[in-house]
C-alpha positions in Angstrom: 25.4 7.0 -16.3 26.7 9.2 -13.2 28.6 7.7 -10.2 25.7 9.5 -7.9 23.2 7.9 -9.9 25.1 4.5 -10.0 25.3 4.9 -6.1 21.5 5.6 -5.5 20.2 2.6 -7.8 22.4 0.4 -6.1 21.4 2.0 -2.7 17.7 0.8 -4.3 18.3 -2.5 -5.7 20.0 -3.4 -1.7 17.2 -1.7 0.2 14.7 -3.3 -1.8 16.1 -7.1 -1.4 16.1 -6.0 2.3 12.9 -5.3 2.6 12.4 -8.8 1.0 14.0 -10.9 3.1 11.8 -9.2 6.1 8.7 -11.1 4.8 8.8 -14.0 7.6 8.3 -11.0 10.2 10.7 -10.7 13.1 11.4 -12.7 16.5 11.4 -10.7 19.6 13.0 -12.3 23.0 9.8 -11.9 24.1 5.6 -13.3 25.5 2.9 -12.2 23.3 1.6 -10.9 25.3 4.6 -8.6 26.4 5.4 -8.0 22.8 1.8 -7.0 22.6 2.4 -4.3 25.7 4.7 -3.0 23.8 2.9 -2.1 20.7 0.2 -1.1 22.7 3.1 1.8 23.3 3.7 2.6 19.8 1.5 5.5 20.1 3.2 8.0 17.8 3.5 7.7 13.6 7.3 7.5 13.1 9.4 11.5 12.1 8.7 10.5 8.0 5.8 12.1 6.9 7.3 15.7 6.3 5.0 18.6 7.9 1.5 17.5 6.9 1.2 14.9 10.0 -1.4 12.8 9.4 -3.8 11.8 12.7 -3.2 8.4 14.4 -5.6 6.4 16.1 -4.6 2.7 17.4 -6.7 -1.0 18.0 -5.5 -3.3 20.2 -8.5 -5.0 21.2 -7.1 -8.5 19.7 -3.7 -10.3 21.7 -2.5 -11.2 18.2 -2.8 -8.0 16.2 -2.0 -4.4 16.9 -3.3 -1.9 14.6 -2.3 1.6 13.8 -5.1 3.6 11.5 -3.4 6.6 9.4 -5.9 9.3 8.7 -5.5 12.3 6.6 -8.2 15.0 7.3 -11.0 12.9 9.1 -10.9 9.6 6.3 -8.4 7.1 6.8 -5.7 6.1 4.1 -4.0 3.6 5.8 -3.0 1.3 8.2 -0.2 -1.0 9.8 -0.9 -4.6 11.4 1.5 -6.3 13.7 0.4 -9.7 13.2 1.9 -11.8 16.6 2.2 -15.3 16.8 4.5 -17.1 19.1 8.1 -18.6 17.8 9.2 -21.3 20.2 9.8 -21.0 24.1 9.6 -17.3 24.9 9.7 -15.9 22.2 6.9 -13.9 19.3 7.6 -13.1 15.3 5.9 -10.1 14.7 5.1 -9.5 11.5 4.8 -6.0 10.3 2.0 -4.9 7.7 1.1 -1.9 5.6 -2.8 -1.6 4.1 -4.0 1.3 2.1 -7.9 2.1 3.1 -8.7 2.2 -0.7 -7.8 0.9 -3.8 -6.4 3.2 -5.5 -4.2 4.3 -2.2 -3.2 0.1 -2.7 -2.6 0.7 -6.2 -0.1 3.5 -5.9 1.6 1.7 -3.2 2.4 -1.3 -5.7 3.2 1.4 -8.3 6.2 2.8 -5.4 6.8 -0.5 -3.7 10.3 2.1 -2.3 7.9 4.7 -0.4 5.5 1.6 1.1 9.1 -0.2 2.6 10.4 3.7 3.8 7.2 3.8 5.8 7.2 -0.1 7.0 11.3 -0.1 7.8 10.7 3.6 9.8 7.4 1.9 11.5 9.8 -1.3 12.4 12.2 1.5 14.2 9.8 3.1 16.0 8.8 -0.3 17.3 12.0 -1.6 17.8 12.7 1.8 19.8 10.2 1.1 22.0 11.2 -2.2 22.9 14.4 -1.7 23.2 13.9 1.4 25.5 15.5 4.1 23.3 14.9 6.8 21.0 13.9 6.6 17.5 17.1 6.2 15.6 16.4 7.5 11.9 20.3 7.2 10.7 18.2 3.4 10.4 15.9 4.4 7.8 18.3 6.2 5.3 18.9 3.7 3.3 15.2 3.6 2.4 14.9 6.8 2.9 17.4 7.3 0.0 15.8 4.7 -2.1 12.5 6.5 -2.0 13.9 9.7 -2.6 16.5 8.1 -5.9 13.1 5.9 -7.5 11.0 9.6 -7.2 13.8 12.4 -7.4 11.9 13.2 -11.1 8.4 13.9 -9.3 10.3 16.2 -6.3 12.0 17.5 -8.5 8.9 18.7 -10.8 7.5 19.8 -7.5 10.0 21.8 -6.2 9.7 23.5 -10.3 6.5 24.0 -9.6 6.8 25.7 -6.3 9.3 27.7 -7.3 7.2 28.8 -10.7 4.3 29.9 -7.7 6.5 31.9 -5.9 8.0 34.0 -8.4 4.5 34.5 -10.3 3.4 35.2 -6.9 6.9 38.0 -6.5 5.9 39.4 -9.4 2.7 40.1 -9.0 3.2 41.8 -5.3 5.5 43.3 -7.4 2.6 45.0 -10.2 0.4 45.8 -7.0 2.6 47.7 -5.2 3.3 50.0 -8.2 -0.2 49.8 -9.0 -1.2 51.4 -5.3 1.5 53.9 -5.8 
């Protein structure tokens, strides 16, 4: 096994361990009311969706929860849900969940926990950036991003090969058409 693959697997394992540690949520030094208000201002998705950015709607009606509803071409695909609960004097625990809108999407999230983890890490950073009044820091997602890439490198490679083959065929067709028209 090559050195790069060993590093990628180690990073993936560490990233999954870190993501499991956060299952109990994160405690913020603020009231539930203020934390809910902060969450209502997180009205952008994290910049991890590439060029196919989905639509976003929010449900902020419940003071104990905030939901971000992610849709693509008019259909909900998933939602982030932040649950809020008191965590002592002037502290709030926020637990972030990611829920697929269908059984199929839920199953894919279970099959690819590293991608699910990337989505959660990125949204937590979006929330932390708003809470700390600073810009989103993409470098805080690098561990999860590398784990997702390492776990899906075969799929990524196949997609790139298919795209290259489609480009080659299109170029050949264009050359044939050009010669046929002369």
